[in-house]
N, C-alpha and C positions, 0 to 999 in steps of 0.2 A: 185210444181204436187208430190201428192205424190201416191203411191196404195199399198193397201196390199193382201199378197197372203196366203191364210190358205187353209190347207189339208180340213179342218173341215164344211168350207164354212160359218166362220163366217167373212173373209175377201171381198174384191172386187172381188176378184176371187179364184178359186182352182188348177189352175196349175201356173205354173212360165211363161210358151210360151202365157196364155191368157193375164198375166200382157205384157208382154212385144208386143204383138201386139196390146195390148191397149193405148200406150204411142205414144205420138205425132211421128210423124219423123221427125227430122232437128231441134231437140230443142235447142233453144240456152241456156236454163237453165237447170239447172240437174232435172231428172226425178227419185225418189227415188223409190225405189221397196221394200216394207219392207218383206220378207219373214219370216212365222211363223214357227217353229218348227215341221219336218215334214220329210218323206220319196218321193220325188219327183221323180217318176221314168215315165219321158220322154224326148226323144230327145229336146233338147235345140237350138236355133238359134235366137242370136242378130243380127237382119242384118246390111248392113251396113247404112240405113237411118238412124235407129235407134240410133241415137249417143247419148253422155253424161248422158245414163242411170247408175245407181246406185242401187247396188244389196246391200240391208244390212240384215243379217240371224241375228234371235235372239239368236242363238247360233251356235259357231264353229262344233261342234259335231251334234247338233240337227238337222241342216238343212243341207240334201244329196240331190244332185243335182245329178242323176245317168240313168244308160242306158247300156244296155252290149252287142252292136254292138263290131266286130274286123273286121280285114283285111277282112279274107273270109267269111264273111255275104252275104247272098245273098240279094241284093238292088232289088227296083221295076221294073227294069229294067230287070229285069235276071241275071244281070252280079255280080263277090262282090265286096265290098264295096271298098276296097282296103283301105289303113292307111289312109288319107285323110279324107275319108267319115263314117269312123270308129267314129267318135267323140262322146261322149256323148253332148258335149256342145260346140257351137262356138259362140264363142264373134268378130265378124266383126264394128263393130259399132265403131267409134271413142271417148275417152274421156271416155273409161268405167271403171268403179268400182265396186270390189267386196270386200264385207268385213265379217268375222266369218262366214264363211259357208264351207261344204266341196262339190270336184266336184269330182263324180266318175265313173270309167270303170268296170264294176260288171263282166267282162267276165273271169279274174282266170287266175292265172298262167299257163302256156305253151299255152293260146290262140294265140300267138303270137302278132301283131300288135296292138293293143285295144287303143286309144287316151282318155283322159277324158277331155280335154280342147283344145281347137283347135282357139289360139288366134293371129288374125291377125290386129285389131283395134290398129290406133294410139293412143300413151300417154293411154294404158291400166294401170291399178293399177287392182293391188291384196294385200290385208291385210288380215293376221289372215284366211288367206285360206289353206284347206287341200287340196291336188291332191292325188287319189287312183287311184292306175293302175300296170300293169307290167311293159311290153313293150310299148314304146310309149308314156307315160302317158300325157305327156305336149309338144304339139305343138308352137314354138313361131316364127308365120311368121313375114316376113320384115318389120317391126315396130320397133316403142320404147315402152316399156314393163317394170312395174316394180315391183316386189314383195318384203313385207314386212314380215317378222315373218311367213312367211306360213314354210309348210310343205308337202313335195314333195317324193312322195314313187313312186318306180319302179325297176325294174330289168335292161332292156338291154334299151339302149339309151334314158333313159325314160326324159330326159329334151332335149328338140330336134328344129334345125331350122334356121333359117337367123336373126333372130333380134335382135338388141342392147337390151340389157336386163341384168338390175342389181338386182342381187337376195341378198338383205339386213336382217341380222341377220336370214335368215331362216335355216331349218332342210331337210338336202338333205337325205335320209333315203334308203339302197339299199338292197333289198331282196332275193338277190340269192349269190352264189359263179361265179365267173367270170363276173360278171354286168361291164356296162358301166354307168356312172353316165351322162354322157355328148358324144350329137352328134352335136354340131355346124355346121352351113353351112353356115359363112359367106359369103356375096361377098366381090370380093377382093376388092372394091371402098370403103367398109365400114369399118372406125378404128376401131371400137370396136364391139366384139362380147358378150359375156358371162361375165359378172362381178361379181363376189361372194364376199360380205363383211361380214367380221364380221359372216360368218355362221358356221354350225356343220355338219359333215358328220359322219352318223351314220348306221348300219348293222343289220338284223336279225343276231341271234344266228349261228353260222358254216359259215356265208358268208365270204369269203374272197377272194386274188386275184382281186378284184375291181379296175377296173381301172376309173380316173377321168375323162377320155371322150378320141374321137379315132375322128380325123376330115370327116363329110359328105361328106362335097366338099375340095378345097384342101386349100381354104386360113382360114380356120376355125379357131378363136380366142376367148379362154377362160384363165380367170386369177381368179386365188385364192388369197385372200387377207384377213391376218388374221383369216385363217380357223382353226378350231378345227377338225380333222379327227382322225378317230377312228382306230385300228388295220388290216380293213379289207381292206385297200389301200394296192395296189401292190405296191411294194418300187418302179420299172420303173415307175408309177404314170402314165403313158399316151403311145396310141396306135396309131400306122399308120396305120390302115384298109388295111395291108396287101400293102400297097402301100407305098416303101419308097421316090418317088418321095413328098410325103405330109410333108414329116419331111423339106421339104426346104421353104415350105408354109405358113404353119399352123404356130400360134402365140398364145404357151402354156407358161403358167408361173407363180408363186407361188411369197408371200412375206408374210413373218413372221407364217409361216404353224406351228403347232404346237399338240401334240400327237402323239399314236402309228403309225398313218400312214402316217407323218411327217416327209421325210427321203433324204431331199433334195440332200444328197452326191449318193442317190443310183438312182436320178429320169434321164430317157433318154438325152443322149446328147445335143437332139435337143431341148427342155425344157429351159425355162430360169427361172431367179429368178431378179423378178423386182425391182429394187433399190427405196430408202425412197421416193426418189423424183418421182417417176412412180408411186406409189403406192397412193401419196396423189391426183395424177390427177386421178385416179379412184373414183372419187365421182359422184353420183347419176346427180348432178345437171352437170359437165361437159362430163360426157358421155354421157347422154339422151338429152342434150340440147336445140340443135339443132338450126335452125333460130327461133325459138318461144320462147326462153329461159326456156323450161319447166324444172320442178325442181318437181318432184313430192316428195320429201323426206323433201321440207320446214315445214311441218305440222307434219312431223313424231318426235317422242321422242327419236329415232335414231340419229337426225338431228346435 
């Protein structure tokens, strides 16, 4: 099944939400939603029953899914939305894929927590997708997620959550001094949290003292493997969220970092360096495989 979305009325629907609503629930086959260039200002939800949806944008910069809620926005119930309800787009359906588009929270810097994408569906894949926001740009729920050739922008804790997630050949861009790239909340029983493979860390001019991450929950797990880091990264690398006890339970590590921000000798003593063998084990297939043997990187040019 294929559905076309175009803002000028030349597609099947003028909004992405209308296309999602029209897709069959519980589909056993992929439902492709082709999205033509345009700025789609709508608060989007892919519910749990809408599985195997595949968004394909006409162009990465030309298709923009955007909204401007933030945690302090007052909802229809008269209460502030809070972080989790602030997202511009919610992706709850399993086996969701998005390619060549941008997801943005337009609240702006200084607005506080304002999520662009809220992802909870299992086996979620994002390829050549740009995520734009500031604080809390991308929430990764307790599921398996794969990001390839994406660009993720923000300033504080802008990749956060409990997911087992692999980021392959992505650009992670910090937009302020003293920022935090990640805030993982990995469950204690979960072997992997965030794995960054062959990525690049960049920053706005003037950004400095940026941390690779801090543990939102005590058992956070994050590793950076073969990542190029610019000079914005603080030599210590990691922050304990002002809780020394988390230094004993968090698992942070790097392997073969390079660039001005790669400073293994200066990293905090409670982070680690992966061995070559440990780094080899951190592939998308091994991190995300699970009982069903999922390998989202199988068809990738980087696999």
